[in-house]
Backbone as a chain_set.jsonl record, in Angstrom:
{"seq": "MNLDRAVFAFAGVMVLISLALGYYVSPYWFLLTAFVGLNLFQTAFTGFCPAAIVFKMLGVKPGCTFK", "coords": {"N": [[11.812, 7.707, -6.509], [11.628, 8.25, -3.092], [11.273, 6.703, 0.184], [9.792, 8.357, 1.932], [8.277, 10.028, 0.22], [6.82, 8.071, -1.113], [5.208, 7.028, 0.938], [3.655, 9.296, 1.602], [2.392, 9.764, -0.859], [0.936, 7.386, -1.138], [-0.79, 7.627, 1.081], [-2.244, 9.905, 0.306], [-3.514, 8.965, -2.034], [-5.099, 6.946, -0.92], [-6.843, 8.466, 0.675], [-8.2, 9.964, -1.297], [-9.421, 7.896, -2.781], [-11.057, 6.744, -0.79], [-12.73, 8.89, -0.24], [-14.107, 9.143, -2.687], [-15.373, 6.616, -2.796], [-16.92, 6.851, -0.495], [-18.679, 8.851, -1.238], [-19.967, 7.853, -3.568], [-20.63, 5.15, -3.058], [-21.015, 4.187, -0.255], [-21.508, 5.834, 2.848], [-20.001, 4.768, 4.893], [-17.446, 4.315, 4.0], [-16.061, 6.581, 4.564], [-14.902, 6.141, 6.963], [-12.495, 4.931, 6.389], [-11.046, 7.112, 5.466], [-10.847, 8.524, 7.861], [-9.287, 6.697, 9.301], [-6.859, 6.717, 7.862], [-6.102, 9.371, 8.267], [-5.816, 9.415, 11.094], [-3.73, 7.595, 11.321], [-1.648, 8.982, 10.023], [-1.429, 11.094, 11.818], [-0.633, 9.841, 14.252], [1.79, 8.836, 13.369], [3.311, 11.131, 13.078], [4.022, 11.695, 15.685], [5.065, 9.327, 16.806], [6.702, 8.104, 14.933], [6.348, 5.624, 13.883], [5.229, 3.789, 11.174], [3.158, 1.719, 9.467], [2.844, 1.488, 6.658], [5.274, 2.457, 5.715], [6.997, 0.457, 6.521], [6.14, -1.665, 4.92], [6.662, -0.63, 2.332], [9.422, -0.392, 2.55], [10.165, -3.071, 2.678], [9.525, -3.751, 0.103], [11.558, -2.665, -1.269], [11.903, 0.083, -1.664], [13.906, 2.945, -1.673], [15.355, 4.477, 1.258], [14.285, 7.574, 2.862], [14.436, 10.831, 4.34], [12.774, 10.927, 6.584], [11.586, 8.352, 7.175], [13.444, 5.565, 7.882]], "CA": [[10.954, 8.091, -5.41], [12.116, 7.695, -1.84], [10.269, 6.134, 1.085], [8.928, 9.422, 2.449], [7.321, 10.429, -0.823], [5.938, 6.931, -1.385], [4.211, 6.964, 2.014], [2.723, 10.418, 1.461], [1.593, 9.538, -2.069], [-0.006, 6.313, -0.827], [-1.818, 8.18, 1.971], [-3.098, 10.776, -0.497], [-4.356, 8.135, -2.912], [-6.099, 6.271, -0.083], [-7.838, 9.466, 1.055], [-9.029, 10.278, -2.464], [-10.248, 6.721, -3.089], [-12.092, 6.584, 0.228], [-13.72, 9.955, -0.424], [-14.949, 8.785, -3.834], [-16.226, 5.498, -2.396], [-17.889, 7.36, 0.474], [-19.682, 9.655, -1.941], [-20.717, 7.092, -4.56], [-21.023, 3.794, -2.648], [-21.575, 4.157, 1.089], [-20.813, 6.764, 3.758], [-19.1, 4.033, 5.781], [-16.095, 4.405, 3.462], [-15.391, 7.725, 5.178], [-14.11, 5.619, 8.081], [-11.149, 4.716, 5.875], [-10.419, 8.43, 5.474], [-10.503, 8.803, 9.255], [-8.183, 5.811, 9.67], [-5.633, 7.225, 7.249], [-5.756, 10.6, 8.981], [-5.315, 9.063, 12.423], [-2.43, 6.959, 11.147], [-0.682, 10.052, 9.755], [-1.281, 11.865, 13.051], [0.193, 9.102, 15.201], [3.128, 8.718, 12.797], [4.018, 12.375, 13.337], [4.527, 11.7, 17.054], [5.777, 8.106, 17.182], [7.644, 7.688, 13.902], [5.994, 4.278, 13.431], [4.283, 3.805, 10.062], [3.084, 0.407, 8.832], [3.052, 1.594, 5.206], [6.709, 2.624, 5.481], [7.602, -0.868, 6.683], [5.809, -2.441, 3.717], [7.411, -0.085, 1.204], [10.834, -0.723, 2.748], [10.313, -4.476, 2.288], [9.414, -3.81, -1.353], [12.798, -2.174, -1.855], [11.95, 1.522, -1.897], [15.063, 3.481, -0.969], [14.95, 5.318, 2.393], [14.329, 9.015, 2.745], [14.901, 11.5, 5.554], [11.892, 10.685, 7.71], [11.48, 6.92, 7.456], [14.685, 4.881, 7.521]], "C": [[11.505, 7.442, -4.141], [10.941, 7.272, -0.948], [9.296, 7.182, 1.606], [7.846, 9.802, 1.435], [6.352, 9.303, -1.156], [4.84, 6.827, -0.334], [3.19, 8.086, 1.864], [1.831, 10.268, 0.223], [0.539, 8.466, -1.824], [-1.136, 6.826, 0.066], [-2.774, 9.086, 1.193], [-4.037, 10.007, -1.406], [-5.444, 7.445, -2.101], [-7.202, 7.235, 0.35], [-8.763, 9.766, -0.121], [-9.945, 9.115, -2.842], [-11.373, 6.58, -2.077], [-13.144, 7.69, 0.145], [-14.658, 9.643, -1.588], [-15.89, 7.635, -3.472], [-17.289, 5.935, -1.387], [-19.0, 8.154, -0.185], [-20.572, 8.797, -2.833], [-21.25, 5.749, -4.062], [-21.728, 3.809, -1.303], [-20.805, 5.12, 1.98], [-19.871, 6.056, 4.736], [-17.654, 4.052, 5.282], [-15.348, 5.607, 4.018], [-14.593, 7.308, 6.411], [-12.681, 5.318, 7.646], [-10.38, 6.032, 5.835], [-9.977, 8.79, 6.886], [-9.32, 7.951, 9.706], [-6.859, 6.312, 9.112], [-5.176, 8.498, 7.963], [-5.197, 10.327, 10.365], [-3.942, 8.412, 12.347], [-1.353, 8.011, 10.869], [-0.4, 10.868, 11.018], [-0.382, 11.138, 14.052], [1.616, 8.926, 14.681], [3.958, 9.973, 13.068], [4.646, 12.381, 14.731], [5.381, 10.482, 17.391], [6.854, 7.701, 16.193], [7.367, 6.295, 13.365], [4.936, 4.373, 12.345], [4.278, 2.438, 9.39], [3.32, 0.454, 7.321], [4.534, 1.741, 4.88], [7.433, 1.289, 5.595], [7.364, -1.713, 5.435], [6.6, -1.943, 2.518], [8.897, -0.398, 1.319], [11.1, -2.17, 2.344], [10.247, -4.648, 0.771], [10.636, -3.21, -2.05], [12.85, -0.699, -2.168], [13.082, 2.099, -1.061], [14.635, 4.454, 0.13], [15.058, 6.807, 2.101], [14.849, 9.615, 4.043], [14.069, 11.12, 6.772], [11.866, 9.212, 8.115], [12.739, 6.231, 6.978], [14.615, 3.414, 7.835]], "O": [[11.807, 6.249, -4.116], [9.776, 7.466, -1.294], [8.099, 6.917, 1.708], [6.662, 9.881, 1.762], [5.184, 9.558, -1.451], [3.682, 6.57, -0.662], [1.989, 7.849, 1.987], [0.649, 10.609, 0.262], [-0.609, 8.607, -2.245], [-2.303, 6.503, -0.158], [-3.986, 9.034, 1.405], [-5.212, 10.351, -1.536], [-6.59, 7.366, -2.544], [-8.372, 6.856, 0.387], [-9.982, 9.816, 0.047], [-11.109, 9.324, -3.183], [-12.517, 6.326, -2.453], [-14.318, 7.452, 0.429], [-15.866, 9.856, -1.487], [-17.074, 7.677, -3.805], [-18.419, 5.449, -1.418], [-20.142, 8.127, 0.273], [-21.788, 8.983, -2.86], [-22.24, 5.255, -4.602], [-22.911, 3.48, -1.218], [-19.582, 5.215, 1.879], [-19.022, 6.707, 5.345], [-16.731, 3.827, 6.065], [-14.12, 5.649, 3.951], [-13.707, 8.039, 6.854], [-11.753, 5.438, 8.446], [-9.187, 6.061, 6.138], [-8.873, 9.297, 7.09], [-8.443, 8.439, 10.42], [-5.85, 6.327, 9.817], [-3.987, 8.669, 8.228], [-4.209, 10.94, 10.768], [-3.089, 8.647, 13.203], [-0.258, 7.933, 11.426], [0.735, 11.282, 11.255], [0.522, 11.74, 14.632], [2.556, 8.873, 15.474], [5.17, 9.886, 13.264], [5.688, 13.003, 14.936], [6.322, 10.587, 18.177], [7.816, 7.029, 16.564], [8.08, 5.827, 12.478], [3.874, 4.96, 12.553], [5.282, 2.035, 8.803], [3.938, -0.456, 6.767], [5.001, 1.206, 3.875], [8.375, 1.023, 4.849], [8.27, -2.391, 4.952], [7.151, -2.745, 1.764], [9.562, -0.642, 0.313], [12.131, -2.47, 1.741], [10.839, -5.576, 0.219], [10.736, -3.245, -3.277], [13.756, -0.258, -2.875], [13.208, 1.783, 0.122], [13.658, 5.183, -0.042], [15.808, 7.24, 1.227], [15.617, 8.976, 4.763], [14.603, 11.004, 7.876], [12.1, 8.879, 9.277], [13.074, 6.301, 5.796], [15.577, 2.684, 7.594]]}, "num_chains": 1, "name": "protein.A"}
């Protein structure tokens, strides 16, 4: 798995977890869904992604988008 796929998989998992927590625990968890969405949106324009930096430090090999 390269860095691009790891970031997208992590974002998808975070969205699904926050939706489940928002439904079963508290609606405030939907704020996490909004945060992930806003982060993906700003990454599309700036190229800066904190999750990509963390995954790169963990040794995930680079992809086409995040290097």
